[in-house]
C-alpha positions as CSV (number, residue, x, y, z in Angstrom):
1,M,6.6,18.1,-19.0
2,S,5.4,21.7,-19.6
3,Y,2.0,22.9,-18.3
4,V,-1.5,21.9,-19.3
5,E,-3.9,24.8,-19.6
6,M,-7.5,24.5,-18.5
7,P,-10.2,27.2,-18.9
8,G,-11.1,29.2,-15.8
9,A,-13.7,31.8,-15.2
10,K,-11.3,34.7,-14.9
11,V,-8.0,33.3,-15.7
12,P,-6.7,30.1,-17.3
13,I,-5.6,27.3,-14.9
14,R,-2.0,26.2,-15.7
15,M,-1.3,22.7,-14.4
16,W,2.1,20.9,-14.2
17,T,0.4,17.6,-14.0
18,D,-2.3,15.6,-15.9
19,P,-5.6,16.9,-14.9
20,A,-7.1,13.4,-15.3
21,T,-4.9,12.3,-12.2
22,V,-6.4,15.0,-10.0
23,E,-9.3,14.2,-7.9
24,E,-12.6,16.0,-8.7
25,G,-12.8,17.9,-5.4
26,A,-9.4,19.5,-6.0
27,L,-10.4,20.4,-9.7
28,Q,-13.5,22.1,-8.4
29,Q,-11.4,24.1,-5.8
30,L,-9.3,25.3,-8.7
31,R,-12.4,26.3,-10.8
32,N,-13.6,28.2,-7.6
33,V,-10.3,30.0,-7.2
34,A,-10.4,31.1,-10.9
35,T,-13.8,32.8,-10.2
36,L,-12.3,35.3,-7.7
37,P,-12.7,39.0,-9.0
38,W,-9.1,39.8,-7.9
39,I,-7.3,37.0,-9.5
40,K,-4.6,37.5,-12.0
41,G,-3.2,33.9,-12.4
42,L,-3.3,30.5,-11.1
43,A,-0.6,27.8,-11.3
44,V,-0.9,24.3,-10.2
45,M,2.0,22.1,-9.0
46,P,2.3,18.3,-9.6
47,D,1.8,17.6,-6.1
48,V,-1.7,19.2,-6.0
49,H,-4.4,17.6,-3.8
50,Y,-7.6,18.7,-2.0
51,G,-7.2,21.2,0.8
52,K,-9.4,23.7,2.8
53,G,-10.7,26.3,0.5
54,A,-7.7,26.2,-1.9
55,T,-6.0,23.0,-2.9
56,V,-2.5,22.3,-1.6
57,G,0.0,22.7,-4.4
58,S,-1.6,25.8,-5.9
59,V,-0.1,29.3,-6.7
60,I,-2.6,32.1,-6.5
61,A,-1.6,35.6,-7.8
62,M,-4.0,38.4,-7.0
63,R,-4.0,42.2,-7.4
64,G,-5.1,44.2,-4.2
65,A,-6.3,41.1,-2.3
66,V,-5.2,38.0,-0.5
67,C,-7.1,34.9,0.7
68,P,-6.1,33.7,4.2
69,A,-7.4,30.1,3.7
70,A,-5.2,29.9,0.5
71,V,-2.2,30.4,2.7
72,G,-3.3,27.6,5.0
73,V,-3.5,27.6,8.8
74,D,0.3,26.7,9.2
75,I,1.5,30.1,8.2
76,G,5.1,30.0,7.0
77,C,5.4,26.1,7.0
78,G,8.5,25.1,5.1
79,M,11.8,23.2,5.0
80,S,15.5,23.8,5.9
81,A,18.4,21.7,5.0
82,V,22.2,21.7,5.4
83,K,24.9,19.6,4.0
84,T,27.7,18.4,6.4
85,S,31.2,17.3,6.1
86,L,30.2,13.9,7.4
87,T,29.9,10.9,5.0
88,A,27.9,7.7,5.3
89,N,31.0,6.0,6.4
90,D,30.9,8.1,9.8
91,L,27.4,6.9,10.6
92,P,27.1,4.0,13.0
93,G,25.4,0.6,12.1
94,D,22.8,1.1,14.7
95,L,21.2,4.8,14.2
96,S,18.6,4.3,17.1
97,R,20.8,6.4,19.6
98,L,21.0,9.2,17.2
99,R,17.3,9.3,16.7
100,S,16.7,9.2,20.4
101,K,19.2,12.1,21.0
102,I,17.3,14.2,18.3
103,E,14.0,13.4,20.0
104,Q,15.4,14.5,23.3
105,A,16.7,17.7,21.9
106,I,13.7,18.7,19.8
107,P,10.2,18.5,21.4
108,V,7.8,16.8,18.9
109,G,4.0,16.7,18.7
110,R,2.5,19.1,21.3
111,G,5.7,19.1,23.3
112,M,7.5,22.4,24.0
113,H,10.5,23.6,25.9
114,D,10.4,24.3,29.6
115,S,11.5,27.9,29.0
116,P,12.1,29.9,25.7
117,L,15.5,29.0,24.1
118,E,18.2,31.7,24.1
119,P,19.6,32.1,20.7
120,G,23.0,33.2,22.2
121,R,23.7,29.7,23.5
122,F,24.0,28.3,20.0
123,H,27.4,28.0,18.3
124,G,27.5,30.4,15.2
125,L,23.6,31.4,15.4
126,A,23.2,35.1,14.6
127,T,21.2,36.8,17.5
128,G,20.3,40.1,16.0
129,G,16.8,40.8,15.3
130,W,15.2,38.5,18.0
131,D,14.2,41.2,20.4
132,D,12.7,43.3,17.6
133,F,10.7,40.3,16.3
134,W,9.2,39.5,19.8
135,G,8.5,43.2,20.3
136,R,6.3,43.2,17.1
137,F,4.1,40.6,18.8
138,D,2.6,43.4,20.7
139,G,1.0,44.6,17.4
140,A,-0.8,41.1,16.9
141,A,-4.4,40.4,16.9
142,D,-5.9,40.6,20.5
143,A,-7.2,37.1,20.1
144,V,-3.7,35.7,20.5
145,K,-2.0,38.1,22.9
146,F,-2.3,35.7,25.9
147,R,-0.4,33.1,23.8
148,H,3.0,35.0,24.2
149,E,4.3,32.7,26.8
150,R,3.4,29.5,24.9
151,A,4.6,30.9,21.7
152,G,8.1,31.4,23.3
153,K,8.2,28.0,24.7
154,Q,7.2,26.4,21.3
155,M,9.9,28.3,19.4
156,G,12.3,25.4,18.3
157,T,9.8,22.5,18.3
158,L,8.5,20.3,15.6
159,G,4.9,19.9,15.8
160,G,2.8,17.1,14.5
161,G,1.3,15.8,11.3
162,N,3.7,15.6,8.4
163,H,6.4,17.5,10.1
164,F,9.9,15.6,10.5
165,V,13.5,15.9,11.3
166,E,15.8,13.8,9.1
167,V,19.4,12.7,8.7
168,C,19.9,11.9,5.1
169,T,22.7,10.9,2.6
170,D,23.0,12.0,-0.9
171,T,24.2,9.9,-3.9
172,T,28.0,10.9,-3.3
173,G,27.6,9.7,0.3
174,S,27.5,13.1,1.9
175,V,25.3,13.5,5.0
176,W,22.5,16.1,5.2
177,L,20.3,17.4,7.9
178,M,16.9,18.4,7.0
179,L,13.6,19.4,8.7
180,H,10.0,20.5,7.9
181,S,7.9,22.7,10.3
182,G,5.9,25.9,10.6
183,S,4.5,28.5,12.9
184,R,3.3,26.0,15.4
185,N,0.1,26.7,17.1
186,I,0.5,30.6,17.2
187,G,0.4,30.6,13.4
188,K,-2.7,28.4,13.4
189,E,-4.5,30.6,15.9
190,L,-3.6,33.8,13.8
191,A,-4.8,32.2,10.6
192,E,-8.1,30.8,12.0
193,H,-8.9,34.3,13.7
194,H,-8.3,36.2,10.3
195,I,-10.3,33.6,8.2
196,G,-13.2,34.2,10.7
197,V,-12.8,37.9,10.2
198,A,-12.7,37.7,6.5
199,Q,-15.7,35.5,6.1
200,K,-17.9,38.2,7.8
201,L,-17.0,41.0,5.4
202,P,-19.7,42.2,3.0
203,H,-17.6,41.8,-0.2
204,N,-17.2,38.0,0.5
205,Q,-20.9,37.1,0.8
206,G,-21.3,36.1,-2.8
207,L,-18.4,34.0,-3.2
208,V,-18.8,30.3,-4.4
209,D,-16.9,29.0,-1.4
210,R,-16.9,30.9,1.9
211,D,-13.4,29.5,2.7
212,L,-12.2,31.8,-0.3
213,A,-12.9,35.0,1.6
214,V,-10.3,37.6,0.9
215,F,-9.0,40.8,2.4
216,V,-8.8,43.6,0.0
217,A,-6.1,46.5,-0.3
218,D,-6.4,49.8,1.7
219,T,-8.7,48.3,4.5
220,P,-7.8,48.0,8.1
221,Q,-8.6,44.3,8.0
222,M,-6.0,43.8,5.3
223,A,-3.4,45.8,7.3
224,A,-4.1,43.8,10.3
225,Y,-3.8,40.4,8.5
226,R,-0.6,41.3,6.7
227,N,0.9,42.5,9.9
228,D,0.2,39.1,11.6
229,L,0.8,37.1,8.4
230,F,4.4,38.4,8.0
231,W,5.1,38.1,11.8
232,A,3.9,34.4,11.6
233,Q,6.1,33.8,8.5
234,E,9.1,35.1,10.4
235,Y,8.2,33.0,13.5
236,A,8.2,29.9,11.3
237,K,11.5,30.9,9.8
238,Y,13.0,31.4,13.3
239,N,11.4,28.2,14.5
240,R,13.3,26.2,11.8
241,T,16.6,28.1,12.6
242,L,16.5,27.1,16.3
243,M,15.6,23.5,15.5
244,M,18.4,23.3,13.1
245,A,20.7,24.7,15.8
246,L,19.6,22.1,18.1
247,L,20.1,19.5,15.5
248,K,23.6,20.6,14.8
249,D,24.4,20.4,18.4
250,V,23.3,16.9,18.5
251,V,25.4,16.0,15.6
252,R,28.4,17.7,17.1
253,K,28.2,15.8,20.3
254,E,27.4,12.4,18.7
255,F,30.3,12.8,16.0
256,K,32.9,14.6,18.2
257,K,35.8,12.8,16.7
258,A,34.7,13.6,13.1
259,K,34.5,17.4,14.0
260,P,31.5,17.9,11.6
261,A,31.3,21.2,9.7
262,F,28.2,22.6,8.0
263,E,27.8,24.4,4.9
264,Q,25.2,27.3,4.2
265,E,21.6,26.4,5.3
266,I,18.9,26.2,2.7
267,S,15.5,27.5,3.9
268,A,12.3,27.8,2.0
269,H,8.7,28.5,3.0
270,H,6.0,26.7,1.2
271,N,2.7,28.1,2.8
272,Y,3.2,31.9,2.5
273,V,2.5,35.2,0.7
274,A,5.1,37.4,-1.2
275,E,4.9,40.7,-3.0
276,E,6.0,40.1,-6.5
277,R,5.8,41.8,-10.0
278,Y,4.5,40.1,-13.0
279,D,3.5,41.8,-16.4
280,G,4.1,45.1,-15.0
281,M,1.7,44.5,-12.0
282,D,2.4,44.4,-8.3
283,L,0.7,41.2,-7.2
284,L,0.2,39.3,-3.9
285,V,1.4,35.7,-4.6
286,T,0.1,33.0,-2.3
287,R,2.0,29.7,-2.5
288,K,0.0,26.9,-0.5
289,G,2.1,23.9,-0.7
290,A,4.5,25.5,-3.3
291,I,8.1,27.0,-3.1
292,R,9.5,29.9,-4.7
293,A,11.7,28.8,-7.7
294,G,13.1,32.0,-9.1
295,S,16.3,31.8,-11.3
296,G,19.0,30.4,-8.9
297,D,16.7,30.0,-5.9
298,F,17.5,27.0,-3.9
299,G,14.7,24.8,-2.8
300,I,13.7,21.5,-1.0
301,I,11.1,19.2,-2.3
302,P,10.7,16.1,0.2
303,G,9.1,12.9,-0.7
304,S,7.7,10.7,2.2
305,M,9.4,9.1,5.2
306,G,10.8,6.2,3.1
307,T,11.4,7.5,-0.3
308,G,13.8,10.4,0.0
309,S,14.0,14.0,-1.2
310,Y,15.4,16.5,-3.6
311,I,17.5,19.6,-3.3
312,V,16.7,21.8,-6.3
313,K,17.5,25.1,-7.9
314,G,14.9,27.3,-9.5
315,L,14.7,28.1,-13.3
316,G,12.7,31.1,-13.0
317,N,9.6,30.1,-15.0
318,A,7.2,33.2,-15.0
319,K,4.3,31.0,-16.2
320,S,4.3,29.2,-12.7
321,F,5.0,32.7,-11.0
322,N,8.5,31.3,-10.3
323,S,7.2,28.4,-8.3
324,A,7.6,24.7,-7.9
325,S,6.1,21.9,-5.8
326,H,6.7,21.7,-2.1
327,G,6.8,17.8,-1.9
328,A,5.3,14.6,-3.3
329,G,1.8,15.5,-2.2
330,R,-0.7,13.1,-0.7
331,R,-2.5,10.8,-3.1
332,M,-5.0,9.8,-0.3
333,S,-6.4,11.3,3.0
334,R,-5.0,10.4,6.4
335,N,-8.2,8.3,7.3
336,A,-7.9,6.5,3.9
337,A,-4.2,5.6,4.6
338,K,-5.2,4.3,8.1
339,R,-7.9,2.1,6.5
340,R,-5.8,0.8,3.7
341,F,-2.3,0.2,5.4
342,S,-1.1,-1.6,8.5
343,T,2.0,-1.2,10.7
344,K,3.3,-4.2,8.8
345,D,3.1,-2.2,5.5
346,L,4.8,0.7,7.4
347,E,7.7,-1.5,8.3
348,E,8.0,-2.8,4.8
349,Q,7.9,0.6,3.2
350,T,10.4,2.1,5.6
351,R,13.0,-0.7,5.7
352,G,16.4,0.8,6.2
353,V,15.1,3.9,7.9
354,E,15.5,4.4,11.6
355,C,12.0,5.8,12.4
356,R,8.8,5.1,14.4
357,K,6.9,2.2,12.8
358,D,3.8,2.1,14.9
359,S,0.2,2.7,14.3
360,G,0.5,6.4,15.2
361,V,2.4,7.2,12.0
362,V,0.6,4.8,9.5
363,D,-1.2,7.9,7.9
364,E,2.3,9.2,7.0
365,I,3.4,5.8,5.2
366,P,5.1,6.2,1.9
367,G,2.2,4.7,0.0
368,A,-0.1,7.7,1.1
369,Y,2.0,9.9,-1.2
370,K,2.6,10.5,-4.8
371,P,5.8,9.1,-6.2
372,I,8.4,11.8,-5.6
373,D,10.5,10.9,-8.6
374,Q,7.5,11.4,-10.9
375,V,6.6,14.7,-9.3
376,I,10.2,16.0,-9.9
377,D,9.9,14.7,-13.5
378,Q,6.7,16.7,-14.1
379,Q,8.5,20.0,-13.2
380,R,11.7,19.8,-15.2
381,D,10.9,23.3,-16.6
382,L,10.6,24.7,-13.2
383,V,13.6,23.4,-11.4
384,E,16.8,21.6,-11.9
385,V,18.0,18.9,-9.4
386,V,21.0,19.6,-7.3
387,A,21.1,16.6,-5.1
388,K,19.0,13.5,-4.4
389,L,18.8,12.6,-0.6
390,K,17.7,9.4,1.0
391,Q,16.9,9.4,4.8
392,V,18.5,7.1,7.1
393,V,16.9,8.6,10.2
394,C,13.5,10.0,10.4
395,V,11.9,11.7,13.4
396,K,8.2,12.3,13.0
397,G,5.9,14.7,15.0
């Protein structure tokens, strides 16, 4: 489908989904965003759903301003994927050992490494830039300075919620590795600090929603936020890079005889801010639950832990600010999923996938998410499908 345009206070709201299928709370959030004085455009992806301040699945383009709550608290959250030389025939019938080895190598939930990982220990991993990156932490907000040691140990860890590590096969039988994570607790603390700062600024006092508080250009608060924002986005990227290196190490050891090789990694943020130019204007484009889908850009759009995912290539549609959805998107809250589904439902909906099937992950059950095939179909003018993947192993945070 193409987009449906709804009227907004300052800009039209372009929606790549049927507005009738979007919950009223999310629609009101979109209307609220469209009232911001600095806004120049608003695009809504087919995985849209209610979020804090701004909906998940929205692309907000502003001139001279940025809304930290519209980035989300997991700054730089995103996906990485890599195609391997392995095929489905190389996989053992029982994948429990492989899942166990992945869980041993990559801490999940609130887990962290005993000491910071050294990039130089990983085969083929570029080591340049790491010292400079950590050096720039000294310029971060005072509120998080004491978190340096913890941030170092959490680099290369998965986190919780909907974060995951997967082994997948595509329709040709090729094996892929894929993971989803962000900037861990350090990104969350930076986000919450700056949201608090923004909410106290005089120009934000008359907004329809205090969670839409913004920083404006040429102010010290904006400079401080941009510094920490871009650092946290880089942290998230490094975090996924290290996890993928750990995952590759597991695969090399477990499939030693097959001598696995790996193609170029695909990596894409889906909670972030970028400086981009549209209609002759330099804009700050916030993607909260959306990926960049410029012409030729590779992206990853995951479904749920039982339905598979898509590797896509962007078509460069300026109407969406060169964006596409970041996943299937939730169709019910975590609490609603826990009330509606049981562990028996989870077992049924994840049949054939080596994964946790206990009460701790019922809120991540496939039934809590929108159908990924439908979400892809609604954005055929935004991306083209490169590969369709189906997980065989899923490690949840």
